C-alpha positions as CSV (number, residue, x, y, z in Angstrom):
1,M,-9.1,-89.9,-25.7
2,F,-7.0,-87.4,-23.6
3,E,-3.7,-86.5,-25.2
4,L,-1.0,-84.9,-23.2
5,I,0.8,-83.6,-26.4
6,K,-1.3,-82.7,-29.4
7,S,1.0,-82.2,-32.3
8,K,-0.2,-81.7,-35.8
9,K,3.3,-81.9,-37.0
10,T,5.3,-85.2,-37.0
11,L,8.2,-85.0,-34.6
12,P,11.6,-86.0,-36.2
13,F,12.6,-88.7,-33.8
14,M,14.8,-90.6,-36.2
15,Q,16.8,-87.5,-37.0
16,Y,18.5,-87.9,-33.7
17,S,18.8,-91.7,-33.9
18,K,22.6,-91.5,-34.5
19,P,23.5,-89.5,-31.4
20,A,21.0,-91.6,-29.4
21,S,22.8,-94.7,-30.6
22,W,26.1,-93.4,-29.4
23,F,24.6,-92.5,-26.1
24,S,23.2,-96.0,-25.7
25,M,26.5,-97.5,-26.6
26,F,28.2,-95.3,-24.0
27,L,25.8,-96.4,-21.3
28,I,26.2,-100.1,-22.2
29,V,30.0,-99.9,-22.2
30,A,29.9,-98.0,-18.9
31,S,27.6,-100.6,-17.4
32,V,29.7,-103.5,-18.6
33,A,32.8,-101.9,-17.2
34,A,31.1,-101.3,-13.8
35,L,30.0,-104.9,-13.8
36,S,33.5,-106.1,-14.7
37,I,35.1,-104.1,-11.9
38,N,32.5,-104.3,-9.1
39,W,30.2,-107.1,-10.2
40,L,27.0,-107.0,-8.1
41,N,26.5,-106.5,-4.4
42,W,24.5,-109.7,-3.7
43,G,22.1,-109.7,-0.8
44,L,21.5,-112.4,1.7
45,D,19.0,-114.1,-0.7
46,F,22.0,-115.0,-2.9
47,T,25.0,-115.2,-0.5
48,G,23.3,-117.2,2.3
49,G,23.3,-116.3,6.0
50,T,21.3,-116.8,9.2
51,V,17.6,-116.2,9.4
52,I,16.2,-115.6,12.9
53,E,12.5,-115.1,13.8
54,V,11.7,-113.6,17.2
55,G,8.5,-112.7,19.0
56,F,8.0,-109.5,21.0
57,E,5.6,-108.9,23.9
58,Q,4.6,-105.6,22.4
59,P,4.5,-104.3,18.8
60,A,8.1,-104.0,17.7
61,V,9.4,-100.7,16.3
62,L,11.8,-101.8,13.5
63,P,14.1,-98.7,13.6
64,D,14.7,-99.3,17.3
65,V,15.4,-103.0,16.7
66,R,18.0,-102.0,14.0
67,D,19.7,-99.5,16.4
68,V,20.0,-102.1,19.1
69,L,21.5,-104.7,16.7
70,A,23.9,-102.1,15.2
71,S,25.2,-101.3,18.7
72,N,25.9,-105.0,19.2
73,D,28.0,-105.4,16.0
74,F,25.1,-106.5,13.9
75,S,24.9,-103.4,11.7
76,D,24.4,-105.5,8.5
77,A,21.1,-107.0,9.9
78,V,18.1,-106.9,7.7
79,V,15.0,-106.5,9.9
80,Q,11.4,-106.8,8.8
81,H,7.9,-107.8,10.1
82,F,6.3,-111.1,9.2
83,G,2.8,-112.0,10.2
84,T,2.0,-109.5,12.9
85,S,3.7,-106.4,14.3
86,R,5.0,-108.5,17.2
87,D,6.8,-110.9,14.9
88,V,10.2,-109.9,13.5
89,M,12.5,-111.6,11.0
90,I,16.2,-110.8,11.2
91,R,18.6,-111.8,8.5
92,L,22.4,-111.7,8.9
93,A,25.3,-112.3,6.6
94,P,27.4,-115.4,7.3
95,R,30.3,-114.9,9.8
96,E,33.4,-116.9,9.3
97,G,34.0,-119.4,12.0
98,V,30.8,-118.6,13.9
99,R,27.9,-121.1,13.8
100,G,24.3,-119.9,13.2
101,E,23.2,-121.1,16.7
102,V,25.8,-118.9,18.3
103,I,24.7,-115.9,16.2
104,G,21.1,-116.5,17.1
105,T,21.9,-116.6,20.8
106,Q,23.9,-113.4,20.6
107,V,21.0,-111.6,18.8
108,L,18.4,-112.8,21.2
109,E,20.5,-111.7,24.2
110,S,21.0,-108.3,22.6
111,L,17.2,-107.8,22.2
112,Q,16.4,-109.2,25.7
113,N,18.9,-106.8,27.3
114,A,17.2,-103.8,25.5
115,D,14.0,-102.2,26.7
116,F,11.7,-104.4,24.6
117,G,10.1,-106.5,27.3
118,Q,9.9,-110.3,26.7
119,V,11.5,-111.5,23.5
120,D,11.2,-115.1,22.5
121,M,13.1,-117.1,19.8
122,R,10.6,-118.6,17.3
123,R,12.9,-120.0,14.7
124,I,16.6,-120.0,13.6
125,E,17.7,-121.2,10.2
126,F,21.0,-121.1,8.3
127,V,20.9,-120.6,4.5
128,G,24.0,-121.9,2.8
129,P,25.8,-120.0,-0.1
130,N,25.0,-122.9,-2.5
131,V,21.3,-122.2,-2.2
132,G,22.0,-118.5,-3.0
133,A,24.1,-119.4,-6.0
134,E,21.3,-121.6,-7.3
135,L,18.8,-118.7,-6.9
136,A,21.1,-116.3,-8.8
137,N,21.5,-118.9,-11.7
138,S,17.8,-119.5,-11.8
139,G,17.1,-115.8,-11.9
140,G,19.5,-115.2,-14.8
141,L,18.1,-118.2,-16.7
142,A,14.6,-116.9,-16.2
143,I,15.5,-113.6,-17.8
144,I,17.2,-115.3,-20.8
145,I,14.3,-117.6,-21.4
146,A,11.9,-114.6,-21.2
147,L,14.0,-112.8,-23.9
148,I,14.0,-115.9,-26.1
149,C,10.2,-116.3,-25.8
150,I,9.7,-112.6,-26.6
151,L,11.9,-112.9,-29.7
152,I,9.7,-115.8,-30.9
153,Y,6.4,-114.1,-30.1
154,V,7.3,-110.8,-31.8
155,S,8.7,-112.6,-34.8
156,I,5.4,-114.4,-35.3
157,R,3.1,-111.4,-34.6
158,F,5.2,-108.8,-36.4
159,E,8.4,-109.4,-38.2
160,W,11.9,-110.7,-37.3
161,R,13.5,-107.2,-37.7
162,L,11.1,-105.7,-35.2
163,A,11.6,-108.8,-32.9
164,C,15.4,-108.3,-32.9
165,G,14.9,-104.6,-32.2
166,S,12.6,-105.3,-29.2
167,V,14.8,-108.0,-27.7
168,L,18.0,-105.9,-28.0
169,A,16.1,-103.0,-26.5
170,L,15.1,-105.2,-23.5
171,A,18.7,-106.4,-23.1
172,H,19.8,-102.8,-23.3
173,D,17.4,-101.9,-20.4
174,I,18.6,-104.8,-18.2
175,I,22.3,-104.2,-18.7
176,I,22.0,-100.5,-17.9
177,T,19.9,-101.2,-14.8
178,L,22.4,-103.8,-13.5
179,G,25.2,-101.4,-14.3
180,F,23.6,-98.7,-12.1
181,F,23.3,-101.2,-9.3
182,S,27.0,-102.2,-9.7
183,L,28.3,-98.6,-10.0
184,F,26.6,-97.5,-6.7
185,K,26.9,-100.9,-5.0
186,I,23.2,-101.2,-4.2
187,E,22.3,-104.5,-2.7
188,V,20.7,-107.0,-5.1
189,D,18.1,-109.3,-3.6
190,L,15.1,-111.3,-4.8
191,T,12.9,-108.1,-5.0
192,V,15.4,-106.6,-7.5
193,L,15.3,-109.8,-9.6
194,A,11.5,-109.5,-9.6
195,A,11.8,-105.8,-10.6
196,L,14.0,-106.8,-13.6
197,L,11.4,-109.2,-14.8
198,A,8.8,-106.5,-14.4
199,V,11.0,-104.1,-16.4
200,V,11.1,-106.6,-19.2
201,G,7.3,-106.8,-19.3
202,Y,6.8,-103.1,-19.0
203,S,9.3,-102.2,-21.7
204,L,7.9,-104.9,-24.0
205,N,4.4,-103.5,-23.6
206,D,5.5,-100.0,-24.6
207,T,7.4,-101.4,-27.6
208,I,4.5,-103.5,-28.8
209,V,2.2,-100.5,-28.8
210,V,4.7,-98.6,-31.0
211,F,5.2,-101.6,-33.3
212,D,1.5,-102.0,-33.7
213,R,1.2,-98.4,-34.9
214,I,4.2,-98.8,-37.2
215,R,2.6,-101.8,-38.8
216,E,-0.7,-99.9,-39.3
217,N,1.0,-96.9,-40.8
218,F,3.0,-99.0,-43.2
219,R,-0.3,-100.2,-44.6
220,L,-1.9,-96.8,-44.7
221,L,1.0,-94.6,-45.9
222,T,2.0,-96.2,-49.1
223,T,4.4,-93.5,-50.3
224,A,6.1,-92.6,-47.1
225,T,9.7,-93.7,-46.2
226,S,10.4,-96.0,-43.3
227,N,11.9,-93.1,-41.3
228,D,8.8,-91.0,-41.9
229,I,6.5,-93.8,-40.8
230,V,8.4,-94.5,-37.6
231,D,8.4,-90.8,-36.8
232,K,4.7,-90.5,-37.3
233,S,4.0,-93.7,-35.3
234,L,6.1,-92.4,-32.4
235,T,4.4,-89.0,-32.5
236,Q,1.0,-90.7,-32.4
237,T,1.9,-92.8,-29.4
238,L,3.9,-90.2,-27.6
239,S,1.0,-89.0,-25.3
240,R,0.2,-92.5,-24.3
241,T,3.8,-93.3,-23.5
242,L,4.4,-90.1,-21.4
243,I,1.1,-90.6,-19.5
244,T,1.8,-94.3,-18.7
245,S,5.4,-93.7,-17.8
246,G,4.7,-90.6,-15.8
247,T,2.0,-92.2,-13.6
248,T,4.2,-95.3,-13.1
249,I,7.1,-93.1,-12.0
250,F,5.0,-91.2,-9.5
251,V,3.9,-94.5,-7.9
252,L,7.5,-95.7,-7.8
253,I,8.8,-92.5,-6.2
254,S,6.2,-92.9,-3.5
255,L,7.3,-96.5,-2.9
256,F,10.9,-95.4,-2.8
257,I,10.2,-92.6,-0.3
258,F,7.5,-94.2,1.9
259,G,7.9,-97.9,1.3
260,G,10.8,-98.4,3.7
261,A,14.4,-99.7,3.3
262,L,13.3,-103.2,2.4
263,I,11.8,-102.3,-1.0
264,H,14.3,-99.5,-1.9
265,G,16.1,-101.9,-4.3
266,F,12.8,-102.9,-5.9
267,A,11.7,-99.3,-6.4
268,T,15.1,-98.2,-7.6
269,A,15.3,-101.0,-10.2
270,L,11.8,-100.2,-11.5
271,L,12.5,-96.5,-11.6
272,I,15.6,-96.9,-13.7
273,G,14.0,-99.6,-15.9
274,V,10.9,-97.5,-16.6
275,I,12.9,-94.4,-17.6
276,V,15.4,-96.4,-19.7
277,G,12.7,-98.6,-21.2
278,T,10.7,-95.5,-22.3
279,Y,13.8,-94.2,-24.0
280,S,14.7,-97.5,-25.6
281,S,11.3,-98.1,-27.1
282,I,11.8,-94.9,-29.1
283,Y,15.6,-94.8,-29.9
284,V,16.6,-98.5,-29.6
285,A,13.9,-100.8,-30.7
286,S,12.5,-98.7,-33.6
287,A,15.9,-97.4,-34.7
288,L,17.4,-100.9,-34.8
289,A,14.5,-102.1,-36.9
290,I,15.2,-99.3,-39.4
291,K,18.9,-100.2,-39.5
292,L,18.0,-103.8,-40.1
293,G,16.1,-102.6,-43.2
294,I,12.4,-102.8,-42.3
295,S,10.2,-101.7,-45.1
296,R,6.5,-101.8,-46.3
297,E,7.0,-105.1,-48.1
298,H,8.0,-106.8,-44.8
299,M,4.9,-105.6,-42.9
300,I,2.2,-106.5,-45.5
301,P,1.7,-110.2,-46.0
302,E,1.9,-111.5,-49.5
303,V,-1.4,-112.3,-51.0
304,V,-1.5,-115.9,-52.4
305,E,-3.7,-116.1,-55.5
306,K,-6.1,-119.0,-55.4
307,E,-5.9,-121.7,-58.1
308,G,-8.3,-120.8,-60.9
309,A,-8.8,-117.2,-59.8
310,D,-7.7,-116.0,-63.2
311,Q,-10.3,-118.0,-65.1
312,D,-13.6,-116.5,-66.3
313,P,-16.6,-117.6,-64.2
314,L,-18.9,-120.2,-65.7
């Protein structure tokens, strides 16, 4: 197997666990403070608004459509293709005292007056804020249920101390990612919610690989301390972690640069989540397991002696 880092010497990761813990606490406190002050900049998927679908005579150039709408007081419009390049979906935030039909007529007239040729209205729909609130609640509930299921799964497969470390590391990743979005007031839509769930899966996969090596080394290294075993396990999996994270980050950077404005939030959430998740699998999940007192006795199942095993054979 190809190894990015070939180290014959065990790297002392746990030697820096205390400053790493303080750094994590600082990030969490800063994220919670940002969420308390700014909360989140919810997108139209959660706040509601008007959805308009129009058909163009020729393939529509989305930047030109956005410029025309911005010049007609619709600078907050979210414009994207759906179906073919001639079909465009426009989403607008709700305007107080203005009905959705009126907004749709104004948007259609703005596009028809521009140099786009024939523009037809295909559909207009108003999404109320109650539906958006329900989506936000369902998304938060999905993340909580996922964390509970992960806690149960890791407890059964490994040990409850490792399970607590993994779940707290996942919560650490989500809080910091949401804090970043709150601090910079980046719009949160359904793609960001999907990215958060993907971050949970990615970070858990990385943590499980480390935990599996920790369990194996606890059985092989009978005289080593818990810190030494965790350091050795992290050193052995470091190449795999860096290669996996590095290739993922390259793809996400490409999505962020070339994917367009509609998936900037998705790419940003995954970028932050992958970076923080890689860090947390080393200095949060494993370090918390050590602080909870993980030892060799917890990782090796107790052998139950069969009845009569101590008797001489006939």
